[in-house]
N, CA, C and O atoms as a printed pandas DataFrame, in Angstrom:
     atom_number atom_name residue_name chain_id  residue_number  x_coord  y_coord  z_coord
0              1         N          MET        A               1    0.843   -1.169    0.000
1              2        CA          MET        A               1    0.000    0.000    0.000
2              3         C          MET        A               1    0.899    1.246    0.000
3              4         O          MET        A               1    1.921    1.282    0.684
4              5         N          LYS        A               2    0.508    2.251   -0.766
5              6        CA          LYS        A               2    1.234    3.528   -0.804
6              7         C          LYS        A               2    0.551    4.494    0.159
7              8         O          LYS        A               2   -0.623    4.826   -0.002
8              9         N          VAL        A               3    1.306    4.937    1.164
9             10        CA          VAL        A               3    0.760    5.779    2.216
10            11         C          VAL        A               3    1.499    7.109    2.237
11            12         O          VAL        A               3    2.727    7.156    2.170
12            13         N          LEU        A               4    0.727    8.190    2.330
13            14        CA          LEU        A               4    1.278    9.528    2.450
14            15         C          LEU        A               4    0.883   10.071    3.814
15            16         O          LEU        A               4   -0.298   10.108    4.160
16            17         N          ILE        A               5    1.887   10.496    4.590
17            18        CA          ILE        A               5    1.651   11.045    5.930
18            19         C          ILE        A               5    2.056   12.508    5.929
19            20         O          ILE        A               5    3.130   12.864    5.443
20            21         N          ILE        A               6    1.189   13.357    6.479
21            22        CA          ILE        A               6    1.511   14.770    6.628
22            23         C          ILE        A               6    1.723   15.032    8.109
23            24         O          ILE        A               6    0.826   14.829    8.927
24            25         N          GLY        A               7    2.934   15.490    8.441
25            26        CA          GLY        A               7    3.301   15.782    9.821
26            27         C          GLY        A               7    4.268   14.749   10.358
27            28         O          GLY        A               7    3.926   13.576   10.502
28            29         N          CYS        A               8    5.486   15.197   10.655
29            30        CA          CYS        A               8    6.517   14.275   11.154
30            31         C          CYS        A               8    6.842   14.580   12.615
31            32         O          CYS        A               8    8.006   14.679   13.003
32            33         N          GLY        A               9    5.793   14.724   13.407
33            34        CA          GLY        A               9    5.983   14.858   14.843
34            35         C          GLY        A               9    6.100   13.474   15.458
35            36         O          GLY        A               9    6.493   12.520   14.787
36            37         N          ARG        A              10    5.758   13.367   16.736
37            38        CA          ARG        A              10    5.862   12.068   17.413
38            39         C          ARG        A              10    4.970   11.010   16.768
39            40         O          ARG        A              10    5.396    9.879   16.537
40            41         N          VAL        A              11    3.733   11.392   16.483
41            42        CA          VAL        A              11    2.792   10.430   15.922
42            43         C          VAL        A              11    3.147   10.105   14.469
43            44         O          VAL        A              11    3.223    8.934   14.095
44            45         N          GLY        A              12    3.360   11.123   13.664
45            46        CA          GLY        A              12    3.664   10.908   12.250
46            47         C          GLY        A              12    4.929   10.104   12.034
47            48         O          GLY        A              12    4.962    9.210   11.188
48            49         N          SER        A              13    5.970   10.413   12.790
49            50        CA          SER        A              13    7.234    9.693   12.618
50            51         C          SER        A              13    7.101    8.230   13.046
51            52         O          SER        A              13    7.635    7.342   12.381
52            53         N          LYS        A              14    6.408    7.978   14.129
53            54        CA          LYS        A              14    6.198    6.604   14.602
54            55         C          LYS        A              14    5.347    5.814   13.608
55            56         O          LYS        A              14    5.649    4.665   13.285
56            57         N          MET        A              15    4.290    6.447   13.136
57            58        CA          MET        A              15    3.404    5.796   12.184
58            59         C          MET        A              15    4.140    5.503   10.868
59            60         O          MET        A              15    3.982    4.429   10.288
60            61         N          ALA        A              16    4.932    6.456   10.410
61            62        CA          ALA        A              16    5.686    6.266    9.161
62            63         C          ALA        A              16    6.612    5.065    9.276
63            64         O          ALA        A              16    6.671    4.232    8.372
64            65         N          TYR        A              17    7.328    4.977   10.380
65            66        CA          TYR        A              17    8.271    3.875   10.545
66            67         C          TYR        A              17    7.549    2.533   10.659
67            68         O          TYR        A              17    7.963    1.551   10.042
68            69         N          GLU        A              18    6.479    2.487   11.441
69            70        CA          GLU        A              18    5.761    1.220   11.610
70            71         C          GLU        A              18    5.146    0.741   10.303
71            72         O          GLU        A              18    5.187   -0.451    9.997
72            73         N          LEU        A              19    4.575    1.663    9.527
73            74        CA          LEU        A              19    4.007    1.278    8.237
74            75         C          LEU        A              19    5.106    0.838    7.270
75            76         O          LEU        A              19    4.926   -0.114    6.509
76            77         N          TYR        A              20    6.235    1.531    7.303
77            78        CA          TYR        A              20    7.378    1.159    6.475
78            79         C          TYR        A              20    7.871   -0.249    6.847
79            80         O          TYR        A              20    8.153   -1.064    5.968
80            81         N          GLU        A              21    7.970   -0.523    8.137
81            82        CA          GLU        A              21    8.419   -1.834    8.609
82            83         C          GLU        A              21    7.456   -2.943    8.196
83            84         O          GLU        A              21    7.877   -4.085    8.010
84            85         N          GLU        A              22    6.166   -2.624    8.049
85            86        CA          GLU        A              22    5.176   -3.599    7.600
86            87         C          GLU        A              22    5.258   -3.842    6.095
87            88         O          GLU        A              22    4.562   -4.708    5.565
88            89         N          GLY        A              23    6.099   -3.087    5.416
89            90        CA          GLY        A              23    6.286   -3.281    3.984
90            91         C          GLY        A              23    5.550   -2.315    3.088
91            92         O          GLY        A              23    5.527   -2.491    1.870
92            93         N          HIS        A              24    4.945   -1.292    3.674
93            94        CA          HIS        A              24    4.238   -0.300    2.873
94            95         C          HIS        A              24    5.213    0.722    2.296
95            96         O          HIS        A              24    6.289    0.959    2.846
96            97         N          GLU        A              25    4.821    1.312    1.194
97            98        CA          GLU        A              25    5.595    2.391    0.578
98            99         C          GLU        A              25    5.125    3.691    1.231
99           100         O          GLU        A              25    3.976    4.094    1.051
100          101         N          VAL        A              26    6.008    4.348    1.989
101          102        CA          VAL        A              26    5.614    5.494    2.795
102          103         C          VAL        A              26    6.363    6.752    2.357
103          104         O          VAL        A              26    7.576    6.740    2.142
104          105         N          ALA        A              27    5.597    7.835    2.233
105          106        CA          ALA        A              27    6.172    9.162    2.027
106          107         C          ALA        A              27    5.646   10.045    3.153
107          108         O          ALA        A              27    4.480    9.943    3.535
108          109         N          ILE        A              28    6.504   10.907    3.681
109          110        CA          ILE        A              28    6.106   11.780    4.782
110          111         C          ILE        A              28    6.509   13.215    4.474
111          112         O          ILE        A              28    7.615   13.482    4.004
112          113         N          ILE        A              29    5.586   14.132    4.749
113          114        CA          ILE        A              29    5.778   15.558    4.478
114          115         C          ILE        A              29    5.804   16.310    5.803
115          116         O          ILE        A              29    4.998   16.048    6.696
116          117         N          ASP        A              30    6.747   17.250    5.918
117          118        CA          ASP        A              30    6.738   18.201    7.027
118          119         C          ASP        A              30    7.409   19.475    6.527
119          120         O          ASP        A              30    8.320   19.426    5.701
120          121         N          ARG        A              31    6.952   20.604    7.031
121          122        CA          ARG        A              31    7.544   21.876    6.584
122          123         C          ARG        A              31    8.862   22.173    7.276
123          124         O          ARG        A              31    9.624   23.027    6.823
124          125         N          ASN        A              32    9.137   21.474    8.371
125          126        CA          ASN        A              32   10.362   21.699    9.138
126          127         C          ASN        A              32   11.332   20.537    8.894
127          128         O          ASN        A              32   11.062   19.414    9.321
128          129         N          PRO        A              33   12.451   20.790    8.216
129          130        CA          PRO        A              33   13.391   19.706    7.925
130          131         C          PRO        A              33   13.936   19.014    9.175
131          132         O          PRO        A              33   14.295   17.838    9.118
132          133         N          VAL        A              34   14.003   19.723   10.297
133          134        CA          VAL        A              34   14.504   19.143   11.541
134          135         C          VAL        A              34   13.535   18.080   12.076
135          136         O          VAL        A              34   13.947   17.186   12.815
136          137         N          ALA        A              35   12.265   18.173   11.709
137          138        CA          ALA        A              35   11.261   17.206   12.181
138          139         C          ALA        A              35   11.614   15.785   11.773
139          140         O          ALA        A              35   11.265   14.834   12.472
140          141         N          PHE        A              36   12.302   15.631   10.650
141          142        CA          PHE        A              36   12.635   14.291   10.167
142          143         C          PHE        A              36   13.680   13.595   11.037
143          144         O          PHE        A              36   13.915   12.396   10.889
144          145         N          ASP        A              37   14.301   14.340   11.938
145          146        CA          ASP        A              37   15.236   13.733   12.894
146          147         C          ASP        A              37   14.515   12.755   13.823
147          148         O          ASP        A              37   15.150   11.889   14.425
148          149         N          LYS        A              38   13.189   12.890   13.941
149          150        CA          LYS        A              38   12.406   11.991   14.794
150          151         C          LYS        A              38   12.231   10.610   14.180
151          152         O          LYS        A              38   11.900    9.655   14.882
152          153         N          LEU        A              39   12.453   10.497   12.872
153          154        CA          LEU        A              39   12.291    9.209   12.201
154          155         C          LEU        A              39   13.367    8.229   12.651
155          156         O          LEU        A              39   14.507    8.614   12.911
156          157         N          ASP        A              40   12.991    6.971   12.736
157          158        CA          ASP        A              40   13.944    5.914   13.041
158          159         C          ASP        A              40   15.028    5.900   11.970
159          160         O          ASP        A              40   14.747    6.131   10.794
160          161         N          ASN        A              41   16.256    5.630   12.372
161          162        CA          ASN        A              41   17.383    5.613   11.429
162          163         C          ASN        A              41   17.202    4.602   10.308
163          164         O          ASN        A              41   17.801    4.755    9.244
164          165         N          ASN        A              42   16.392    3.575   10.520
165          166        CA          ASN        A              42   16.169    2.548    9.499
166          167         C          ASN        A              42   15.035    2.886    8.535
167          168         O          ASN        A              42   14.756    2.116    7.616
168          169         N          PHE        A              43   14.383    4.024    8.735
169          170        CA          PHE        A              43   13.304    4.426    7.815
170          171         C          PHE        A              43   13.914    4.754    6.462
171          172         O          PHE        A              43   14.852    5.545    6.361
172          173         N          ASN        A              44   13.365    4.135    5.426
173          174        CA          ASN        A              44   13.898    4.343    4.087
174          175         C          ASN        A              44   12.802    4.784    3.120
175          176         O          ASN        A              44   12.883    4.534    1.917
176          177         N          GLY        A              45   11.775    5.442    3.661
177          178        CA          GLY        A              45   10.714    5.968    2.809
178          179         C          GLY        A              45   11.106    7.333    2.266
179          180         O          GLY        A              45   12.229    7.800    2.459
180          181         N          ARG        A              46   10.162    7.959    1.588
181          182        CA          ARG        A              46   10.415    9.288    1.018
182          183         C          ARG        A              46   10.180   10.368    2.056
183          184         O          ARG        A              46    9.241   10.290    2.849
184          185         N          ILE        A              47   11.032   11.368    2.046
185          186        CA          ILE        A              47   10.942   12.518    2.942
186          187         C          ILE        A              47   10.799   13.759    2.075
187          188         O          ILE        A              47   11.632   14.015    1.205
188          189         N          ILE        A              48    9.742   14.530    2.312
189          190        CA          ILE        A              48    9.481   15.715    1.508
190          191         C          ILE        A              48    9.327   16.917    2.429
191          192         O          ILE        A              48    8.488   16.913    3.330
192          193         N          VAL        A              49   10.130   17.936    2.205
193          194        CA          VAL        A              49   10.014   19.185    2.965
194          195         C          VAL        A              49    9.002   20.062    2.239
195          196         O          VAL        A              49    9.159   20.355    1.054
196          197         N          GLY        A              50    7.975   20.475    2.951
197          198        CA          GLY        A              50    6.951   21.334    2.372
198          199         C          GLY        A              50    5.704   21.314    3.228
199          200         O          GLY        A              50    5.657   20.655    4.266
200          201         N          THR        A              51    4.692   22.042    2.783
201          202        CA          THR        A              51    3.434   22.073    3.521
202          203         C          THR        A              51    2.429   21.126    2.869
203          204         O          THR        A              51    2.352   21.022    1.644
204          205         N          GLY        A              52    1.683   20.455    3.693
205          206        CA          GLY        A              52    0.747   19.445    3.217
206          207         C          GLY        A              52   -0.478   19.988    2.522
207          208         O          GLY        A              52   -1.274   19.215    1.988
208          209         N          ILE        A              53   -0.654   21.306    2.515
209          210        CA          ILE        A              53   -1.793   21.892    1.803
210          211         C          ILE        A              53   -1.372   22.468    0.451
211          212         O          ILE        A              53   -2.195   23.031   -0.270
212          213         N          ASP        A              54   -0.103   22.330    0.113
213          214        CA          ASP        A              54    0.414   22.808   -1.163
214          215         C          ASP        A              54    0.241   21.697   -2.200
215          216         O          ASP        A              54    0.832   20.625   -2.076
216          217         N          GLU        A              55   -0.559   21.958   -3.204
217          218        CA          GLU        A              55   -0.880   20.944   -4.205
218          219         C          GLU        A              55    0.374   20.398   -4.896
219          220         O          GLU        A              55    0.465   19.196   -5.144
220          221         N          ASP        A              56    1.331   21.262   -5.207
221          222        CA          ASP        A              56    2.567   20.803   -5.863
222          223         C          ASP        A              56    3.363   19.869   -4.960
223          224         O          ASP        A              56    3.938   18.885   -5.426
224          225         N          VAL        A              57    3.392   20.183   -3.659
225          226        CA          VAL        A              57    4.095   19.327   -2.698
226          227         C          VAL        A              57    3.415   17.963   -2.632
227          228         O          VAL        A              57    4.084   16.930   -2.630
228          229         N          LEU        A              58    2.098   17.963   -2.579
229          230        CA          LEU        A              58    1.347   16.711   -2.519
230          231         C          LEU        A              58    1.562   15.869   -3.783
231          232         O          LEU        A              58    1.724   14.651   -3.701
232          233         N          ILE        A              59    1.561   16.514   -4.935
233          234        CA          ILE        A              59    1.791   15.796   -6.187
234          235         C          ILE        A              59    3.199   15.201   -6.201
235          236         O          ILE        A              59    3.383   14.046   -6.584
236          237         N          ASN        A              60    4.189   15.989   -5.785
237          238        CA          ASN        A              60    5.571   15.509   -5.707
238          239         C          ASN        A              60    5.701   14.320   -4.753
239          240         O          ASN        A              60    6.519   13.425   -4.968
240          241         N          ALA        A              61    4.891   14.325   -3.708
241          242        CA          ALA        A              61    4.938   13.248   -2.716
242          243         C          ALA        A              61    4.200   11.995   -3.187
243          244         O          ALA        A              61    4.302   10.942   -2.556
244          245         N          GLY        A              62    3.464   12.101   -4.284
245          246        CA          GLY        A              62    2.792   10.934   -4.832
246          247         C          GLY        A              62    1.336   10.762   -4.457
247          248         O          GLY        A              62    0.825    9.642   -4.463
248          249         N          ILE        A              63    0.658   11.852   -4.131
249          250        CA          ILE        A              63   -0.744   11.723   -3.721
250          251         C          ILE        A              63   -1.615   11.120   -4.828
251          252         O          ILE        A              63   -2.628   10.480   -4.545
252          253         N          GLY        A              64   -1.223   11.323   -6.077
253          254        CA          GLY        A              64   -2.000   10.775   -7.182
254          255         C          GLY        A              64   -2.043    9.263   -7.212
255          256         O          GLY        A              64   -2.971    8.678   -7.772
256          257         N          GLU        A              65   -1.045    8.618   -6.611
257          258        CA          GLU        A              65   -0.986    7.154   -6.564
258          259         C          GLU        A              65   -1.219    6.609   -5.157
259          260         O          GLU        A              65   -1.154    5.398   -4.944
260          261         N          ALA        A              66   -1.489    7.485   -4.204
261          262        CA          ALA        A              66   -1.615    7.063   -2.804
262          263         C          ALA        A              66   -2.874    6.232   -2.579
263          264         O          ALA        A              66   -3.947    6.538   -3.098
264          265         N          ASP        A              67   -2.710    5.175   -1.790
265          266        CA          ASP        A              67   -3.848    4.373   -1.349
266          267         C          ASP        A              67   -4.445    4.947   -0.070
267          268         O          ASP        A              67   -5.621    4.740    0.231
268          269         N          ALA        A              68   -3.612    5.673    0.678
269          270        CA          ALA        A              68   -4.063    6.250    1.949
270          271         C          ALA        A              68   -3.307    7.537    2.228
271          272         O          ALA        A              68   -2.128    7.671    1.901
272          273         N          VAL        A              69   -4.014    8.485    2.842
273          274        CA          VAL        A              69   -3.408    9.726    3.316
274          275         C          VAL        A              69   -3.789    9.881    4.775
275          276         O          VAL        A              69   -4.957    9.763    5.146
276          277         N          ILE        A              70   -2.782   10.146    5.597
277          278        CA          ILE        A              70   -2.991   10.360    7.033
278          279         C          ILE        A              70   -2.409   11.728    7.368
279          280         O          ILE        A              70   -1.233   11.984    7.112
280          281         N          SER        A              71   -3.224   12.601    7.935
281          282        CA          SER        A              71   -2.726   13.931    8.276
282          283         C          SER        A              71   -2.723   14.113    9.789
283          284         O          SER        A              71   -3.768   14.135   10.439
284          285         N          VAL        A              72   -1.514   14.242   10.324
285          286        CA          VAL        A              72   -1.316   14.433   11.764
286          287         C          VAL        A              72   -0.402   15.633   12.013
287          288         O          VAL        A              72    0.461   15.600   12.890
288          289         N          ALA        A              73   -0.605   16.688   11.233
289          290        CA          ALA        A              73    0.155   17.924   11.429
290          291         C          ALA        A              73   -0.292   18.576   12.737
291          292         O          ALA        A              73   -1.255   18.128   13.359
292          293         N          LYS        A              74    0.405   19.626   13.151
293          294        CA          LYS        A              74    0.101   20.264   14.433
294          295         C          LYS        A              74   -1.320   20.812   14.522
295          296         O          LYS        A              74   -1.985   20.627   15.542
296          297         N          GLY        A              75   -1.791   21.476   13.485
297          298        CA          GLY        A              75   -3.061   22.179   13.585
298          299         C          GLY        A              75   -4.242   21.453   12.968
299          300         O          GLY        A              75   -4.118   20.819   11.920
300          301         N          ASP        A              76   -5.380   21.551   13.622
301          302        CA          ASP        A              76   -6.605   20.963   13.092
302          303         C          ASP        A              76   -6.917   21.492   11.692
303          304         O          ASP        A              76   -7.288   20.724   10.804
304          305         N          ASN        A              77   -6.766   22.806   11.496
305          306        CA          ASN        A              77   -7.128   23.394   10.207
306          307         C          ASN        A              77   -6.297   22.815    9.071
307          308         O          ASN        A              77   -6.823   22.551    7.990
308          309         N          THR        A              78   -5.012   22.616    9.304
309          310        CA          THR        A              78   -4.162   22.001    8.283
310          311         C          THR        A              78   -4.639   20.587    7.988
311          312         O          THR        A              78   -4.779   20.208    6.825
312          313         N          ASN        A              79   -4.889   19.811    9.025
313          314        CA          ASN        A              79   -5.330   18.432    8.836
314          315         C          ASN        A              79   -6.668   18.369    8.094
315          316         O          ASN        A              79   -6.863   17.517    7.227
316          317         N          ILE        A              80   -7.574   19.261    8.433
317          318        CA          ILE        A              80   -8.875   19.313    7.770
318          319         C          ILE        A              80   -8.705   19.645    6.290
319          320         O          ILE        A              80   -9.323   19.013    5.433
320          321         N          MET        A              81   -7.870   20.633    5.993
321          322        CA          MET        A              81   -7.645   21.006    4.590
322          323         C          MET        A              81   -7.003   19.866    3.816
323          324         O          MET        A              81   -7.421   19.560    2.699
324          325         N          VAL        A              82   -5.983   19.230    4.405
325          326        CA          VAL        A              82   -5.332   18.095    3.749
326          327         C          VAL        A              82   -6.359   17.000    3.477
327          328         O          VAL        A              82   -6.391   16.429    2.387
328          329         N          GLY        A              83   -7.190   16.711    4.463
329          330        CA          GLY        A              83   -8.202   15.668    4.299
330          331         C          GLY        A              83   -9.152   15.956    3.155
331          332         O          GLY        A              83   -9.462   15.067    2.362
332          333         N          GLN        A              84   -9.613   17.181    3.064
333          334        CA          GLN        A              84  -10.539   17.547    1.998
334          335         C          GLN        A              84   -9.852   17.525    0.627
335          336         O          GLN        A              84  -10.432   17.061   -0.355
336          337         N          ILE        A              85   -8.619   18.026    0.566
337          338        CA          ILE        A              85   -7.870   18.002   -0.696
338          339         C          ILE        A              85   -7.675   16.557   -1.154
339          340         O          ILE        A              85   -7.909   16.227   -2.317
340          341         N          ALA        A              86   -7.243   15.700   -0.225
341          342        CA          ALA        A              86   -6.978   14.300   -0.575
342          343         C          ALA        A              86   -8.251   13.581   -1.024
343          344         O          ALA        A              86   -8.261   12.884   -2.039
344          345         N          LYS        A              87   -9.310   13.761   -0.260
345          346        CA          LYS        A              87  -10.549   13.025   -0.528
346          347         C          LYS        A              87  -11.302   13.552   -1.743
347          348         O          LYS        A              87  -11.751   12.774   -2.584
348          349         N          PHE        A              88  -11.439   14.862   -1.834
349          350        CA          PHE        A              88  -12.318   15.421   -2.861
350          351         C          PHE        A              88  -11.590   15.855   -4.137
351          352         O          PHE        A              88  -12.168   15.785   -5.221
352          353         N          LEU        A              89  -10.352   16.295   -4.030
353          354        CA          LEU        A              89   -9.619   16.731   -5.217
354          355         C          LEU        A              89   -8.856   15.572   -5.858
355          356         O          LEU        A              89   -8.886   15.393   -7.075
356          357         N          PHE        A              90   -8.168   14.784   -5.018
357          358        CA          PHE        A              90   -7.360   13.680   -5.544
358          359         C          PHE        A              90   -8.044   12.326   -5.450
359          360         O          PHE        A              90   -7.493   11.320   -5.898
360          361         N          LYS        A              91   -9.244   12.291   -4.870
361          362        CA          LYS        A              91  -10.062   11.074   -4.812
362          363         C          LYS        A              91   -9.361    9.900   -4.124
363          364         O          LYS        A              91   -9.537    8.750   -4.526
364          365         N          VAL        A              92   -8.565   10.188   -3.084
365          366        CA          VAL        A              92   -7.934    9.127   -2.302
366          367         C          VAL        A              92   -9.036    8.471   -1.472
367          368         O          VAL        A              92   -9.791    9.160   -0.785
368          369         N          SER        A              93   -9.128    7.164   -1.532
369          370        CA          SER        A              93  -10.249    6.466   -0.889
370          371         C          SER        A              93  -10.092    6.325    0.621
371          372         O          SER        A              93  -11.092    6.259    1.335
372          373         N          ASN        A              94   -8.871    6.278    1.116
373          374        CA          ASN        A              94   -8.637    6.060    2.543
374          375         C          ASN        A              94   -7.907    7.270    3.112
375          376         O          ASN        A              94   -6.687    7.381    2.987
376          377         N          VAL        A              95   -8.659    8.180    3.738
377          378        CA          VAL        A              95   -8.109    9.411    4.292
378          379         C          VAL        A              95   -8.499    9.496    5.762
379          380         O          VAL        A              95   -9.672    9.366    6.110
380          381         N          VAL        A              96   -7.507    9.716    6.620
381          382        CA          VAL        A              96   -7.764    9.868    8.051
382          383         C          VAL        A              96   -7.060   11.134    8.530
383          384         O          VAL        A              96   -5.884   11.351    8.239
384          385         N          VAL        A              97   -7.796   11.969    9.272
385          386        CA          VAL        A              97   -7.214   13.207    9.798
386          387         C          VAL        A              97   -7.373   13.276   11.307
387          388         O          VAL        A              97   -8.376   12.838   11.870
388          389         N          ARG        A              98   -6.355   13.838   11.942
389          390        CA          ARG        A              98   -6.438   14.051   13.389
390          391         C          ARG        A              98   -7.045   15.433   13.615
391          392         O          ARG        A              98   -6.576   16.435   13.076
392          393         N          ILE        A              99   -8.109   15.458   14.431
393          394        CA          ILE        A              99   -8.742   16.718   14.824
394          395         C          ILE        A              99   -8.866   16.697   16.340
395          396         O          ILE        A              99   -9.558   15.847   16.899
396          397         N          VAL        A             100   -8.203   17.623   16.997
397          398        CA          VAL        A             100   -8.172   17.665   18.461
398          399         C          VAL        A             100   -9.489   18.193   19.035
399          400         O          VAL        A             100   -9.899   17.768   20.115
400          401         N          ASP        A             101  -10.148   19.100   18.341
401          402        CA          ASP        A             101  -11.397   19.712   18.799
402          403         C          ASP        A             101  -12.576   18.767   18.542
403          404         O          ASP        A             101  -12.907   18.501   17.386
404          405         N          PRO        A             102  -13.216   18.255   19.604
405          406        CA          PRO        A             102  -14.321   17.301   19.422
406          407         C          PRO        A             102  -15.499   17.848   18.612
407          408         O          PRO        A             102  -16.133   17.103   17.865
408          409         N          LYS        A             103  -15.795   19.137   18.753
409          410        CA          LYS        A             103  -16.908   19.717   17.988
410          411         C          LYS        A             103  -16.576   19.759   16.503
411          412         O          LYS        A             103  -17.418   19.443   15.662
412          413         N          ALA        A             104  -15.352   20.147   16.187
413          414        CA          ALA        A             104  -14.931   20.181   14.790
414          415         C          ALA        A             104  -14.903   18.768   14.218
415          416         O          ALA        A             104  -15.308   18.545   13.077
416          417         N          LYS        A             105  -14.422   17.815   15.015
417          418        CA          LYS        A             105  -14.373   16.421   14.568
418          419         C          LYS        A             105  -15.768   15.930   14.192
419          420         O          LYS        A             105  -15.954   15.295   13.154
420          421         N          LYS        A             106  -16.738   16.229   15.042
421          422        CA          LYS        A             106  -18.112   15.801   14.785
422          423         C          LYS        A             106  -18.631   16.402   13.478
423          424         O          LYS        A             106  -19.226   15.698   12.662
424          425         N          PHE        A             107  -18.408   17.686   13.284
425          426        CA          PHE        A             107  -18.869   18.354   12.057
426          427         C          PHE        A             107  -18.214   17.744   10.815
427          428         O          PHE        A             107  -18.899   17.399    9.852
428          429         N          TYR        A             108  -16.889   17.613   10.843
429          430        CA          TYR        A             108  -16.192   17.138    9.651
430          431         C          TYR        A             108  -16.458   15.665    9.359
431          432         O          TYR        A             108  -16.353   15.237    8.210
432          433         N          GLU        A             109  -16.794   14.897   10.367
433          434        CA          GLU        A             109  -17.186   13.507   10.131
434          435         C          GLU        A             109  -18.608   13.434    9.583
435          436         O          GLU        A             109  -18.852   12.813    8.549
436          437         N          GLU        A             110  -19.539   14.072   10.281
437          438        CA          GLU        A             110  -20.955   13.932    9.948
438          439         C          GLU        A             110  -21.374   14.741    8.733
439          440         O          GLU        A             110  -22.136   14.248    7.902
440          441         N          ASP        A             111  -20.895   15.970    8.610
441          442        CA          ASP        A             111  -21.368   16.847    7.546
442          443         C          ASP        A             111  -20.478   16.859    6.307
443          444         O          ASP        A             111  -20.959   17.112    5.203
444          445         N          VAL        A             112  -19.190   16.589    6.478
445          446        CA          VAL        A             112  -18.264   16.649    5.347
446          447         C          VAL        A             112  -17.881   15.246    4.870
447          448         O          VAL        A             112  -17.577   15.051    3.693
448          449         N          GLY        A             113  -17.895   14.282    5.773
449          450        CA          GLY        A             113  -17.603   12.914    5.385
450          451         C          GLY        A             113  -16.160   12.496    5.531
451          452         O          GLY        A             113  -15.740   11.510    4.926
452          453         N          LEU        A             114  -15.384   13.233    6.327
453          454        CA          LEU        A             114  -14.003   12.834    6.577
454          455         C          LEU        A             114  -13.954   11.778    7.681
455          456         O          LEU        A             114  -14.812   11.751    8.563
456          457         N          THR        A             115  -12.962   10.928    7.625
457          458        CA          THR        A             115  -12.708    9.995    8.719
458          459         C          THR        A             115  -11.732   10.693    9.654
459          460         O          THR        A             115  -10.631   11.071    9.254
460          461         N          CYS        A             116  -12.148   10.857   10.903
461          462        CA          CYS        A             116  -11.371   11.654   11.856
462          463         C          CYS        A             116  -11.011   10.853   13.097
463          464         O          CYS        A             116  -11.741    9.958   13.523
464          465         N          TYR        A             117   -9.866   11.203   13.658
465          466        CA          TYR        A             117   -9.416   10.656   14.932
466          467         C          TYR        A             117   -9.273   11.832   15.875
467          468         O          TYR        A             117   -8.600   12.810   15.550
468          469         N          CYS        A             118   -9.896   11.751   17.035
469          470        CA          CYS        A             118   -9.856   12.845   17.997
470          471         C          CYS        A             118   -9.176   12.366   19.285
471          472         O          CYS        A             118   -9.796   11.669   20.088
472          473         N          PRO        A             119   -7.897   12.738   19.487
473          474        CA          PRO        A             119   -7.199   12.295   20.691
474          475         C          PRO        A             119   -7.835   12.821   21.978
475          476         O          PRO        A             119   -7.694   12.203   23.033
476          477         N          THR        A             120   -8.527   13.945   21.900
477          478        CA          THR        A             120   -9.207   14.490   23.081
478          479         C          THR        A             120  -10.284   13.519   23.547
479          480         O          THR        A             120  -10.378   13.215   24.736
480          481         N          GLU        A             121  -11.099   13.031   22.608
481          482        CA          GLU        A             121  -12.160   12.087   22.962
482          483         C          GLU        A             121  -11.584   10.770   23.464
483          484         O          GLU        A             121  -12.060   10.219   24.456
484          485         N          VAL        A             122  -10.578   10.275   22.792
485          486        CA          VAL        A             122   -9.974    8.999   23.179
486          487         C          VAL        A             122   -9.365    9.104   24.576
487          488         O          VAL        A             122   -9.530    8.201   25.396
488          489         N          SER        A             123   -8.665   10.200   24.844
489          490        CA          SER        A             123   -8.058   10.388   26.167
490          491         C          SER        A             123   -9.111   10.467   27.256
491          492         O          SER        A             123   -8.974    9.831   28.301
492          493         N          CYS        A             124  -10.160   11.241   27.022
493          494        CA          CYS        A             124  -11.215   11.378   28.030
494          495         C          CYS        A             124  -11.852   10.029   28.354
495          496         O          CYS        A             124  -12.047    9.689   29.521
496          497         N          LYS        A             125  -12.173    9.267   27.312
497          498        CA          LYS        A             125  -12.787    7.951   27.534
498          499         C          LYS        A             125  -11.837    7.026   28.294
499          500         O          LYS        A             125  -12.261    6.289   29.184
500          501         N          SER        A             126  -10.571    7.069   27.945
501          502        CA          SER        A             126   -9.581    6.219   28.621
502          503         C          SER        A             126   -9.424    6.591   30.087
503          504         O          SER        A             126   -9.400    5.722   30.958
504          505         N          TYR        A             127   -9.318    7.887   30.353
505          506        CA          TYR        A             127   -9.158    8.337   31.741
506          507         C          TYR        A             127  -10.371    7.981   32.587
507          508         O          TYR        A             127  -10.227    7.581   33.742
508          509         N          ILE        A             128  -11.552    8.123   32.029
509          510        CA          ILE        A             128  -12.769    7.797   32.778
510          511         C          ILE        A             128  -12.805    6.291   33.085
511          512         O          ILE        A             128  -13.164    5.892   34.193
512          513         N          LYS        A             129  -12.431    5.455   32.097
513          514        CA          LYS        A             129  -12.387    4.010   32.337
514          515         C          LYS        A             129  -11.372    3.682   33.431
515          516         O          LYS        A             129  -11.650    2.862   34.306
516          517         N          LEU        A             130  -10.211    4.307   33.391
517          518        CA          LEU        A             130   -9.196    4.061   34.405
518          519         C          LEU        A             130   -9.689    4.485   35.783
519          520         O          LEU        A             130   -9.477    3.783   36.772
520          521         N          MET        A             131  -10.351    5.646   35.839
521          522        CA          MET        A             131  -10.873    6.145   37.098
522          523         C          MET        A             131  -11.898    5.177   37.693
523          524         O          MET        A             131  -11.973    5.004   38.910
524          525         N          LYS        A             132  -12.679    4.553   36.822
525          526        CA          LYS        A             132  -13.708    3.606   37.270
526          527         C          LYS        A             132  -13.124    2.219   37.520
527          528         O          LYS        A             132  -13.837    1.322   37.969
528          529         N          GLY        A             133  -11.850    2.037   37.239
529          530        CA          GLY        A             133  -11.210    0.750   37.441
530          531         C          GLY        A             133  -11.522   -0.278   36.377
531          532         O          GLY        A             133  -11.385   -1.481   36.602
532          533         N          GLU        A             134  -11.935    0.189   35.233
533          534        CA          GLU        A             134  -12.296   -0.738   34.136
534          535         C          GLU        A             134  -11.075   -1.102   33.316
535          536         O          GLU        A             134  -11.181   -1.866   32.357
């Protein structure tokens, strides 16, 4: 599977390496070249310096052939834009975006049709289960 990841922070770098280790073809985009220092030394996927909302950067990274796009950049707005560009402009069938704001996540899932991951919701549910001893 060809996977394009936007954002090479803790989550993006870990995800890129794990998918690469599973045998997937991985490309990762970040606007900060220093961010790629977080990647495991054995990562041999593509590294692209640029912004994930720049169409030329996305094309250079291979979005036209991507089976999946995952956007885990710092800001919700960037992730939302990447998700919409990937899904509606480039017709990528498997697009997942991280949205920290639960209200925004609900809107973009229900009204726009993006697949979203909200760490705020996941953390709250986990903490409540732990508090209850579950």
